[in-house]
All heavy atoms as a GROMACS GRO file, in nm:
protein
  490
    1MET      N    1   5.234  -7.438  -5.627
    1MET     CA    2   5.351  -7.482  -5.699
    1MET      C    3   5.380  -7.629  -5.676
    1MET      O    4   5.414  -7.700  -5.767
    1MET     CB    5   5.471  -7.397  -5.658
    1MET     CG    6   5.600  -7.463  -5.695
    1MET     SD    7   5.717  -7.351  -5.760
    1MET     CE    8   5.851  -7.459  -5.785
    2ARG      N    9   5.367  -7.675  -5.551
    2ARG     CA   10   5.403  -7.813  -5.523
    2ARG      C   11   5.314  -7.911  -5.597
    2ARG      O   12   5.358  -8.020  -5.633
    2ARG     CB   13   5.402  -7.840  -5.374
    2ARG     CG   14   5.266  -7.836  -5.311
    2ARG     CD   15   5.275  -7.859  -5.163
    2ARG     NE   16   5.145  -7.898  -5.115
    2ARG     CZ   17   5.101  -7.878  -4.996
    2ARG    NH1   18   5.178  -7.819  -4.908
    2ARG    NH2   19   4.982  -7.917  -4.959
    3GLU      N   20   5.188  -7.874  -5.622
    3GLU     CA   21   5.099  -7.962  -5.696
    3GLU      C   22   5.148  -7.980  -5.840
    3GLU      O   23   5.130  -8.085  -5.899
    3GLU     CB   24   4.956  -7.907  -5.698
    3GLU     CG   25   4.885  -7.913  -5.563
    3GLU     CD   26   4.916  -7.792  -5.474
    3GLU    OE1   27   4.983  -7.697  -5.522
    3GLU    OE2   28   4.875  -7.793  -5.357
    4SER      N   29   5.214  -7.879  -5.895
    4SER     CA   30   5.261  -7.887  -6.033
    4SER      C   31   5.372  -7.991  -6.051
    4SER      O   32   5.395  -8.038  -6.161
    4SER     CB   33   5.308  -7.751  -6.082
    4SER     OG   34   5.424  -7.712  -6.011
    5ILE      N   35   5.440  -8.027  -5.940
    5ILE     CA   36   5.544  -8.130  -5.950
    5ILE      C   37   5.500  -8.260  -5.884
    5ILE      O   38   5.581  -8.350  -5.863
    5ILE     CB   39   5.678  -8.080  -5.891
    5ILE    CG1   40   5.663  -8.038  -5.745
    5ILE    CG2   41   5.735  -7.969  -5.975
    5ILE    CD1   42   5.794  -8.004  -5.677
    6GLY      N   43   5.371  -8.271  -5.852
    6GLY     CA   44   5.315  -8.396  -5.804
    6GLY      C   45   5.318  -8.416  -5.653
    6GLY      O   46   5.289  -8.525  -5.606
    7ILE      N   47   5.351  -8.314  -5.576
    7ILE     CA   48   5.351  -8.326  -5.430
    7ILE      C   49   5.221  -8.266  -5.380
    7ILE      O   50   5.202  -8.145  -5.384
    7ILE     CB   51   5.472  -8.253  -5.368
    7ILE    CG1   52   5.602  -8.313  -5.420
    7ILE    CG2   53   5.466  -8.262  -5.216
    7ILE    CD1   54   5.726  -8.238  -5.378
    8VAL      N   55   5.131  -8.353  -5.333
    8VAL     CA   56   5.000  -8.304  -5.292
    8VAL      C   57   4.975  -8.318  -5.143
    8VAL      O   58   4.890  -8.249  -5.088
    8VAL     CB   59   4.886  -8.375  -5.372
    8VAL    CG1   60   4.893  -8.336  -5.518
    8VAL    CG2   61   4.895  -8.526  -5.356
    9GLN      N   62   5.049  -8.403  -5.075
    9GLN     CA   63   5.028  -8.421  -4.932
    9GLN      C   64   5.116  -8.322  -4.854
    9GLN      O   65   5.234  -8.304  -4.884
    9GLN     CB   66   5.061  -8.564  -4.889
    9GLN     CG   67   4.969  -8.666  -4.951
    9GLN     CD   68   5.010  -8.807  -4.913
    9GLN    OE1   69   5.126  -8.833  -4.882
    9GLN    NE2   70   4.914  -8.898  -4.915
   10THR      N   71   5.059  -8.262  -4.751
   10THR     CA   72   5.130  -8.162  -4.672
   10THR      C   73   5.254  -8.219  -4.607
   10THR      O   74   5.361  -8.158  -4.609
   10THR     CB   75   5.036  -8.102  -4.566
   10THR    OG1   76   4.925  -8.044  -4.632
   10THR    CG2   77   5.106  -7.995  -4.484
   11LYS      N   78   5.245  -8.337  -4.547
   11LYS     CA   79   5.360  -8.397  -4.479
   11LYS      C   80   5.473  -8.425  -4.576
   11LYS      O   81   5.590  -8.407  -4.544
   11LYS     CB   82   5.320  -8.528  -4.407
   11LYS     CG   83   5.240  -8.505  -4.282
   11LYS     CD   84   5.330  -8.448  -4.175
   11LYS     CE   85   5.255  -8.432  -4.046
   11LYS     NZ   86   5.328  -8.358  -3.947
   12VAL      N   87   5.438  -8.471  -4.695
   12VAL     CA   88   5.541  -8.497  -4.796
   12VAL      C   89   5.608  -8.365  -4.836
   12VAL      O   90   5.730  -8.358  -4.847
   12VAL     CB   91   5.481  -8.567  -4.920
   12VAL    CG1   92   5.583  -8.580  -5.031
   12VAL    CG2   93   5.426  -8.704  -4.881
   13ALA      N   94   5.530  -8.261  -4.854
   13ALA     CA   95   5.584  -8.130  -4.889
   13ALA      C   96   5.678  -8.080  -4.779
   13ALA      O   97   5.785  -8.023  -4.807
   13ALA     CB   98   5.472  -8.030  -4.913
   14GLU      N   99   5.642  -8.103  -4.653
   14GLU     CA  100   5.727  -8.060  -4.541
   14GLU      C  101   5.860  -8.134  -4.544
   14GLU      O  102   5.966  -8.074  -4.527
   14GLU     CB  103   5.657  -8.086  -4.408
   14GLU     CG  104   5.541  -7.992  -4.381
   14GLU     CD  105   5.463  -8.029  -4.256
   14GLU    OE1  106   5.497  -8.129  -4.188
   14GLU    OE2  107   5.367  -7.957  -4.225
   15ARG      N  108   5.857  -8.264  -4.567
   15ARG     CA  109   5.981  -8.342  -4.569
   15ARG      C  110   6.071  -8.304  -4.686
   15ARG      O  111   6.192  -8.295  -4.672
   15ARG     CB  112   5.950  -8.492  -4.572
   15ARG     CG  113   5.899  -8.540  -4.439
   15ARG     CD  114   5.914  -8.686  -4.424
   15ARG     NE  115   5.865  -8.726  -4.293
   15ARG     CZ  116   5.855  -8.849  -4.255
   15ARG    NH1  117   5.888  -8.946  -4.336
   15ARG    NH2  118   5.811  -8.878  -4.134
   16VAL      N  119   6.011  -8.282  -4.800
   16VAL     CA  120   6.089  -8.241  -4.917
   16VAL      C  121   6.153  -8.105  -4.891
   16VAL      O  122   6.270  -8.083  -4.923
   16VAL     CB  123   6.002  -8.240  -5.045
   16VAL    CG1  124   6.074  -8.174  -5.160
   16VAL    CG2  125   5.959  -8.381  -5.082
   17THR      N  126   6.078  -8.015  -4.831
   17THR     CA  127   6.131  -7.883  -4.798
   17THR      C  128   6.246  -7.892  -4.699
   17THR      O  129   6.351  -7.830  -4.716
   17THR     CB  130   6.020  -7.792  -4.742
   17THR    OG1  131   5.917  -7.782  -4.840
   17THR    CG2  132   6.072  -7.654  -4.707
   18GLU      N  133   6.228  -7.973  -4.594
   18GLU     CA  134   6.333  -7.992  -4.495
   18GLU      C  135   6.458  -8.052  -4.558
   18GLU      O  136   6.570  -8.011  -4.527
   18GLU     CB  137   6.283  -8.079  -4.380
   18GLU     CG  138   6.178  -8.010  -4.295
   18GLU     CD  139   6.104  -8.106  -4.203
   18GLU    OE1  140   6.133  -8.228  -4.205
   18GLU    OE2  141   6.016  -8.059  -4.129
   19ALA      N  142   6.439  -8.150  -4.644
   19ALA     CA  143   6.553  -8.213  -4.711
   19ALA      C  144   6.627  -8.112  -4.798
   19ALA      O  145   6.751  -8.110  -4.801
   19ALA     CB  146   6.506  -8.331  -4.794
   20ALA      N  147   6.552  -8.029  -4.869
   20ALA     CA  148   6.614  -7.927  -4.954
   20ALA      C  149   6.692  -7.826  -4.870
   20ALA      O  150   6.804  -7.787  -4.906
   20ALA     CB  151   6.508  -7.857  -5.037
   21LEU      N  152   6.636  -7.786  -4.758
   21LEU     CA  153   6.705  -7.690  -4.669
   21LEU      C  154   6.833  -7.751  -4.612
   21LEU      O  155   6.938  -7.688  -4.610
   21LEU     CB  156   6.613  -7.646  -4.556
   21LEU     CG  157   6.497  -7.556  -4.597
   21LEU    CD1  158   6.399  -7.539  -4.481
   21LEU    CD2  159   6.548  -7.421  -4.643
   22LEU      N  160   6.825  -7.876  -4.566
   22LEU     CA  161   6.943  -7.943  -4.512
   22LEU      C  162   7.047  -7.963  -4.621
   22LEU      O  163   7.166  -7.939  -4.598
   22LEU     CB  164   6.905  -8.077  -4.450
   22LEU     CG  165   7.020  -8.157  -4.390
   22LEU    CD1  166   7.091  -8.078  -4.282
   22LEU    CD2  167   6.971  -8.290  -4.337
   23GLY      N  168   7.004  -8.003  -4.739
   23GLY     CA  169   7.098  -8.019  -4.851
   23GLY      C  170   7.167  -7.888  -4.884
   23GLY      O  171   7.288  -7.885  -4.912
   24GLY      N  172   7.092  -7.779  -4.880
   24GLY     CA  173   7.151  -7.647  -4.906
   24GLY      C  174   7.253  -7.609  -4.801
   24GLY      O  175   7.359  -7.553  -4.833
   25LEU      N  176   7.224  -7.641  -4.674
   25LEU     CA  177   7.320  -7.611  -4.566
   25LEU      C  178   7.448  -7.693  -4.583
   25LEU      O  179   7.558  -7.640  -4.569
   25LEU     CB  180   7.258  -7.642  -4.430
   25LEU     CG  181   7.151  -7.544  -4.382
   25LEU    CD1  182   7.084  -7.597  -4.256
   25LEU    CD2  183   7.212  -7.408  -4.356
   26ILE      N  184   7.433  -7.821  -4.615
   26ILE     CA  185   7.550  -7.906  -4.634
   26ILE      C  186   7.632  -7.857  -4.752
   26ILE      O  187   7.755  -7.848  -4.746
   26ILE     CB  188   7.508  -8.053  -4.651
   26ILE    CG1  189   7.455  -8.107  -4.517
   26ILE    CG2  190   7.624  -8.139  -4.701
   26ILE    CD1  191   7.391  -8.244  -4.525
   27GLU      N  192   7.565  -7.823  -4.861
   27GLU     CA  193   7.633  -7.773  -4.980
   27GLU      C  194   7.704  -7.640  -4.952
   27GLU      O  195   7.809  -7.611  -5.010
   27GLU     CB  196   7.534  -7.756  -5.094
   27GLU     CG  197   7.596  -7.731  -5.228
   27GLU     CD  198   7.683  -7.845  -5.280
   27GLU    OE1  199   7.661  -7.961  -5.241
   27GLU    OE2  200   7.776  -7.816  -5.357
   28SER      N  201   7.651  -7.562  -4.859
   28SER     CA  202   7.711  -7.433  -4.824
   28SER      C  203   7.828  -7.447  -4.728
   28SER      O  204   7.892  -7.348  -4.694
   28SER     CB  205   7.606  -7.341  -4.762
   28SER     OG  206   7.507  -7.312  -4.856
   29GLY      N  207   7.851  -7.569  -4.679
   29GLY     CA  208   7.968  -7.591  -4.595
   29GLY      C  209   7.941  -7.611  -4.448
   29GLY      O  210   8.035  -7.609  -4.368
   30ILE      N  211   7.815  -7.632  -4.407
   30ILE     CA  212   7.788  -7.659  -4.266
   30ILE      C  213   7.861  -7.786  -4.224
   30ILE      O  214   7.880  -7.877  -4.303
   30ILE     CB  215   7.637  -7.670  -4.238
   30ILE    CG1  216   7.609  -7.663  -4.088
   30ILE    CG2  217   7.579  -7.796  -4.296
   30ILE    CD1  218   7.463  -7.652  -4.052
   31ASN      N  219   7.905  -7.790  -4.103
   31ASN     CA  220   7.979  -7.904  -4.051
   31ASN      C  221   7.892  -8.030  -4.058
   31ASN      O  222   7.784  -8.036  -3.999
   31ASN     CB  223   8.022  -7.877  -3.907
   31ASN     CG  224   8.116  -7.982  -3.853
   31ASN    OD1  225   8.130  -8.091  -3.906
   31ASN    ND2  226   8.183  -7.946  -3.744
   32ARG      N  227   7.941  -8.132  -4.124
   32ARG     CA  228   7.865  -8.258  -4.137
   32ARG      C  229   7.860  -8.335  -4.006
   32ARG      O  230   7.788  -8.433  -3.994
   32ARG     CB  231   7.924  -8.344  -4.247
   32ARG     CG  232   7.899  -8.290  -4.385
   32ARG     CD  233   7.963  -8.379  -4.489
   32ARG     NE  234   7.939  -8.325  -4.620
   32ARG     CZ  235   7.862  -8.382  -4.710
   32ARG    NH1  236   7.802  -8.494  -4.683
   32ARG    NH2  237   7.845  -8.327  -4.828
   33LYS      N  238   7.935  -8.293  -3.907
   33LYS     CA  239   7.932  -8.358  -3.776
   33LYS      C  240   7.830  -8.292  -3.684
   33LYS      O  241   7.833  -8.311  -3.564
   33LYS     CB  242   8.071  -8.355  -3.714
   33LYS     CG  243   8.170  -8.440  -3.790
   33LYS     CD  244   8.305  -8.438  -3.724
   33LYS     CE  245   8.401  -8.525  -3.804
   33LYS     NZ  246   8.533  -8.528  -3.744
   34LEU      N  247   7.741  -8.215  -3.742
   34LEU     CA  248   7.635  -8.150  -3.666
   34LEU      C  249   7.555  -8.256  -3.591
   34LEU      O  250   7.521  -8.360  -3.645
   34LEU     CB  251   7.542  -8.074  -3.761
   34LEU     CG  252   7.426  -7.999  -3.698
   34LEU    CD1  253   7.478  -7.882  -3.615
   34LEU    CD2  254   7.334  -7.946  -3.808
   35LEU      N  255   7.526  -8.230  -3.466
   35LEU     CA  256   7.454  -8.326  -3.382
   35LEU      C  257   7.308  -8.286  -3.372
   35LEU      O  258   7.276  -8.171  -3.348
   35LEU     CB  259   7.516  -8.329  -3.242
   35LEU     CG  260   7.449  -8.422  -3.141
   35LEU    CD1  261   7.465  -8.567  -3.183
   35LEU    CD2  262   7.508  -8.400  -3.004
   36ILE      N  263   7.222  -8.382  -3.393
   36ILE     CA  264   7.078  -8.362  -3.380
   36ILE      C  265   7.032  -8.437  -3.255
   36ILE      O  266   7.055  -8.558  -3.242
   36ILE     CB  267   7.002  -8.418  -3.503
   36ILE    CG1  268   7.051  -8.355  -3.633
   36ILE    CG2  269   6.852  -8.402  -3.485
   36ILE    CD1  270   7.021  -8.209  -3.647
   37LEU      N  271   6.969  -8.368  -3.161
   37LEU     CA  272   6.911  -8.432  -3.042
   37LEU      C  273   6.761  -8.438  -3.060
   37LEU      O  274   6.698  -8.340  -3.101
   37LEU     CB  275   6.943  -8.352  -2.916
   37LEU     CG  276   7.087  -8.352  -2.869
   37LEU    CD1  277   7.102  -8.261  -2.748
   37LEU    CD2  278   7.134  -8.491  -2.837
   38SER      N  279   6.702  -8.552  -3.028
   38SER     CA  280   6.557  -8.565  -3.043
   38SER      C  281   6.504  -8.670  -2.946
   38SER      O  282   6.577  -8.724  -2.864
   38SER     CB  283   6.521  -8.603  -3.187
   38SER     OG  284   6.546  -8.740  -3.209
   39ASP      N  285   6.377  -8.701  -2.965
   39ASP     CA  286   6.313  -8.804  -2.882
   39ASP      C  287   6.328  -8.942  -2.944
   39ASP      O  288   6.265  -9.036  -2.899
   39ASP     CB  289   6.165  -8.770  -2.862
   39ASP     CG  290   6.088  -8.768  -2.992
   39ASP    OD1  291   6.149  -8.784  -3.100
   39ASP    OD2  292   5.965  -8.749  -2.987
   40GLY      N  293   6.411  -8.956  -3.044
   40GLY     CA  294   6.433  -9.085  -3.107
   40GLY      C  295   6.345  -9.111  -3.228
   40GLY      O  296   6.351  -9.218  -3.286
   41ALA      N  297   6.262  -9.015  -3.264
   41ALA     CA  298   6.174  -9.033  -3.379
   41ALA      C  299   6.259  -9.049  -3.506
   41ALA      O  300   6.360  -8.982  -3.523
   41ALA     CB  301   6.081  -8.913  -3.393
   42ARG      N  302   6.217  -9.139  -3.593
   42ARG     CA  303   6.295  -9.172  -3.712
   42ARG      C  304   6.321  -9.052  -3.802
   42ARG      O  305   6.424  -9.046  -3.867
   42ARG     CB  306   6.226  -9.281  -3.794
   42ARG     CG  307   6.227  -9.415  -3.723
   42ARG     CD  308   6.162  -9.520  -3.808
   42ARG     NE  309   6.032  -9.470  -3.853
   42ARG     CZ  310   5.950  -9.537  -3.930
   42ARG    NH1  311   5.981  -9.656  -3.971
   42ARG    NH2  312   5.834  -9.485  -3.966
   43GLN      N  313   6.229  -8.958  -3.809
   43GLN     CA  314   6.249  -8.846  -3.901
   43GLN      C  315   6.366  -8.758  -3.860
   43GLN      O  316   6.414  -8.680  -3.939
   43GLN     CB  317   6.121  -8.763  -3.918
   43GLN     CG  318   6.081  -8.684  -3.797
   43GLN     CD  319   5.977  -8.754  -3.713
   43GLN    OE1  320   5.971  -8.876  -3.708
   43GLN    NE2  321   5.893  -8.677  -3.646
   44PHE      N  322   6.413  -8.772  -3.737
   44PHE     CA  323   6.527  -8.694  -3.692
   44PHE      C  324   6.658  -8.772  -3.699
   44PHE      O  325   6.762  -8.725  -3.658
   44PHE     CB  326   6.507  -8.644  -3.549
   44PHE     CG  327   6.386  -8.556  -3.534
   44PHE    CD1  328   6.281  -8.595  -3.454
   44PHE    CD2  329   6.378  -8.437  -3.602
   44PHE    CE1  330   6.170  -8.514  -3.440
   44PHE    CE2  331   6.267  -8.356  -3.590
   44PHE     CZ  332   6.163  -8.395  -3.509
   45ASN      N  333   6.654  -8.894  -3.750
   45ASN     CA  334   6.772  -8.978  -3.758
   45ASN      C  335   6.857  -8.938  -3.878
   45ASN      O  336   6.869  -9.010  -3.976
   45ASN     CB  337   6.734  -9.124  -3.764
   45ASN     CG  338   6.851  -9.215  -3.736
   45ASN    OD1  339   6.958  -9.168  -3.697
   45ASN    ND2  340   6.833  -9.343  -3.756
   46ILE      N  341   6.913  -8.817  -3.870
   46ILE     CA  342   6.996  -8.763  -3.976
   46ILE      C  343   7.126  -8.714  -3.915
   46ILE      O  344   7.134  -8.692  -3.794
   46ILE     CB  345   6.926  -8.647  -4.051
   46ILE    CG1  346   6.889  -8.536  -3.953
   46ILE    CG2  347   6.803  -8.697  -4.125
   46ILE    CD1  348   6.837  -8.410  -4.018
   47LEU      N  349   7.226  -8.696  -3.998
   47LEU     CA  350   7.356  -8.651  -3.950
   47LEU      C  351   7.398  -8.738  -3.832
   47LEU      O  352   7.380  -8.858  -3.834
   47LEU     CB  353   7.352  -8.502  -3.917
   47LEU     CG  354   7.309  -8.410  -4.031
   47LEU    CD1  355   7.292  -8.267  -3.980
   47LEU    CD2  356   7.407  -8.413  -4.146
   48ILE      N  357   7.454  -8.681  -3.728
   48ILE     CA  358   7.487  -8.757  -3.607
   48ILE      C  359   7.368  -8.738  -3.514
   48ILE      O  360   7.332  -8.627  -3.477
   48ILE     CB  361   7.617  -8.706  -3.542
   48ILE    CG1  362   7.734  -8.726  -3.639
   48ILE    CG2  363   7.641  -8.779  -3.410
   48ILE    CD1  364   7.864  -8.665  -3.590
   49HIS      N  365   7.306  -8.848  -3.476
   49HIS     CA  366   7.180  -8.842  -3.401
   49HIS      C  367   7.202  -8.886  -3.258
   49HIS      O  368   7.262  -8.990  -3.233
   49HIS     CB  369   7.077  -8.931  -3.470
   49HIS     CG  370   6.942  -8.924  -3.407
   49HIS    ND1  371   6.884  -9.030  -3.345
   49HIS    CD2  372   6.854  -8.822  -3.397
   49HIS    CE1  373   6.765  -8.994  -3.300
   49HIS    NE2  374   6.745  -8.869  -3.330
   50GLY      N  375   7.156  -8.807  -3.164
   50GLY     CA  376   7.164  -8.842  -3.024
   50GLY      C  377   7.027  -8.836  -2.959
   50GLY      O  378   6.944  -8.753  -2.995
   51LEU      N  379   7.005  -8.925  -2.866
   51LEU     CA  380   6.878  -8.928  -2.795
   51LEU      C  381   6.884  -8.829  -2.680
   51LEU      O  382   6.977  -8.830  -2.600
   51LEU     CB  383   6.850  -9.068  -2.743
   51LEU     CG  384   6.717  -9.094  -2.674
   51LEU    CD1  385   6.601  -9.069  -2.770
   51LEU    CD2  386   6.711  -9.236  -2.622
   52CYS      N  387   6.786  -8.743  -2.671
   52CYS     CA  388   6.776  -8.648  -2.561
   52CYS      C  389   6.772  -8.727  -2.430
   52CYS      O  390   6.703  -8.827  -2.418
   52CYS     CB  391   6.650  -8.565  -2.580
   52CYS     SG  392   6.611  -8.459  -2.440
   53TRP      N  393   6.848  -8.684  -2.329
   53TRP     CA  394   6.857  -8.759  -2.204
   53TRP      C  395   6.721  -8.775  -2.137
   53TRP      O  396   6.695  -8.876  -2.072
   53TRP     CB  397   6.958  -8.696  -2.110
   53TRP     CG  398   6.917  -8.564  -2.052
   53TRP    CD1  399   6.940  -8.442  -2.104
   53TRP    CD2  400   6.840  -8.542  -1.933
   53TRP    NE1  401   6.885  -8.344  -2.025
   53TRP    CE2  402   6.822  -8.403  -1.918
   53TRP    CE3  403   6.784  -8.626  -1.837
   53TRP    CZ2  404   6.752  -8.347  -1.814
   53TRP    CZ3  405   6.715  -8.570  -1.731
   53TRP    CH2  406   6.700  -8.432  -1.720
   54VAL      N  407   6.633  -8.678  -2.150
   54VAL     CA  408   6.501  -8.688  -2.087
   54VAL      C  409   6.425  -8.806  -2.147
   54VAL      O  410   6.366  -8.887  -2.075
   54VAL     CB  411   6.421  -8.557  -2.105
   54VAL    CG1  412   6.278  -8.574  -2.059
   54VAL    CG2  413   6.488  -8.443  -2.031
   55HIS      N  414   6.430  -8.819  -2.278
   55HIS     CA  415   6.359  -8.928  -2.343
   55HIS      C  416   6.429  -9.062  -2.320
   55HIS      O  417   6.366  -9.165  -2.307
   55HIS     CB  418   6.344  -8.900  -2.492
   55HIS     CG  419   6.256  -8.783  -2.520
   55HIS    ND1  420   6.308  -8.656  -2.538
   55HIS    CD2  421   6.121  -8.772  -2.528
   55HIS    CE1  422   6.208  -8.571  -2.557
   55HIS    NE2  423   6.094  -8.639  -2.550
   56GLY      N  424   6.561  -9.059  -2.311
   56GLY     CA  425   6.636  -9.181  -2.279
   56GLY      C  426   6.602  -9.232  -2.140
   56GLY      O  427   6.591  -9.352  -2.118
   57GLU      N  428   6.585  -9.141  -2.046
   57GLU     CA  429   6.548  -9.179  -1.910
   57GLU      C  430   6.412  -9.246  -1.904
   57GLU      O  431   6.390  -9.340  -1.829
   57GLU     CB  432   6.551  -9.056  -1.819
   57GLU     CG  433   6.524  -9.086  -1.674
   57GLU     CD  434   6.525  -8.961  -1.589
   57GLU    OE1  435   6.616  -8.877  -1.606
   57GLU    OE2  436   6.433  -8.946  -1.507
   58ARG      N  437   6.320  -9.200  -1.985
   58ARG     CA  438   6.186  -9.260  -1.988
   58ARG      C  439   6.193  -9.407  -2.028
   58ARG      O  440   6.124  -9.491  -1.972
   58ARG     CB  441   6.097  -9.186  -2.086
   58ARG     CG  442   6.056  -9.050  -2.040
   58ARG     CD  443   5.968  -8.983  -2.142
   58ARG     NE  444   5.947  -8.844  -2.108
   58ARG     CZ  445   5.906  -8.752  -2.191
   58ARG    NH1  446   5.880  -8.784  -2.318
   58ARG    NH2  447   5.888  -8.627  -2.152
   59ILE      N  448   6.278  -9.438  -2.125
   59ILE     CA  449   6.293  -9.577  -2.170
   59ILE      C  450   6.349  -9.662  -2.056
   59ILE      O  451   6.301  -9.773  -2.033
   59ILE     CB  452   6.384  -9.582  -2.294
   59ILE    CG1  453   6.316  -9.512  -2.411
   59ILE    CG2  454   6.418  -9.725  -2.330
   59ILE    CD1  455   6.406  -9.490  -2.530
   60ILE      N  456   6.446  -9.610  -1.983
   60ILE     CA  457   6.505  -9.686  -1.872
   60ILE      C  458   6.401  -9.710  -1.763
   60ILE      O  459   6.393  -9.819  -1.706
   60ILE     CB  460   6.629  -9.612  -1.816
   60ILE    CG1  461   6.739  -9.612  -1.921
   60ILE    CG2  462   6.675  -9.673  -1.685
   60ILE    CD1  463   6.857  -9.525  -1.888
   61ARG      N  464   6.318  -9.610  -1.733
   61ARG     CA  465   6.213  -9.625  -1.632
   61ARG      C  466   6.115  -9.735  -1.669
   61ARG      O  467   6.063  -9.805  -1.582
   61ARG     CB  468   6.140  -9.494  -1.610
   61ARG     CG  469   6.188  -9.421  -1.487
   61ARG     CD  470   6.096  -9.308  -1.452
   61ARG     NE  471   6.169  -9.186  -1.491
   61ARG     CZ  472   6.116  -9.079  -1.543
   61ARG    NH1  473   5.988  -9.073  -1.566
   61ARG    NH2  474   6.189  -8.977  -1.573
   62MET      N  475   6.085  -9.748  -1.798
   62MET     CA  476   5.990  -9.850  -1.843
   62MET      C  477   6.044  -9.990  -1.822
   62MET      O  478   5.969 -10.084  -1.803
   62MET     CB  479   5.954  -9.829  -1.990
   62MET     CG  480   5.861  -9.713  -2.013
   62MET     SD  481   5.796  -9.708  -2.181
   62MET     CE  482   5.935  -9.637  -2.268
   63LEU      N  483   6.177 -10.004  -1.825
   63LEU     CA  484   6.236 -10.135  -1.804
   63LEU      C  485   6.221 -10.178  -1.660
   63LEU      O  486   6.204 -10.284  -1.621
   63LEU     CB  487   6.385 -10.134  -1.843
   63LEU     CG  488   6.413 -10.108  -1.989
   63LEU    CD1  489   6.564 -10.093  -2.010
   63LEU    CD2  490   6.361 -10.221  -2.075
   0.00000   0.00000   0.00000
């Protein structure tokens, strides 16, 4: 099905699917202040984004 709308790369299909799922949750009334914790990767920079303390500590150690 995804090929019929021009999405041929797997990673692109994954992102479009994730965006559709998140959009559906927001439209259904999920709290927009939902916090996402991650390792700082750009793909997780959505909603309110926080850096996981473990990954934040690694950055401090490198300094």
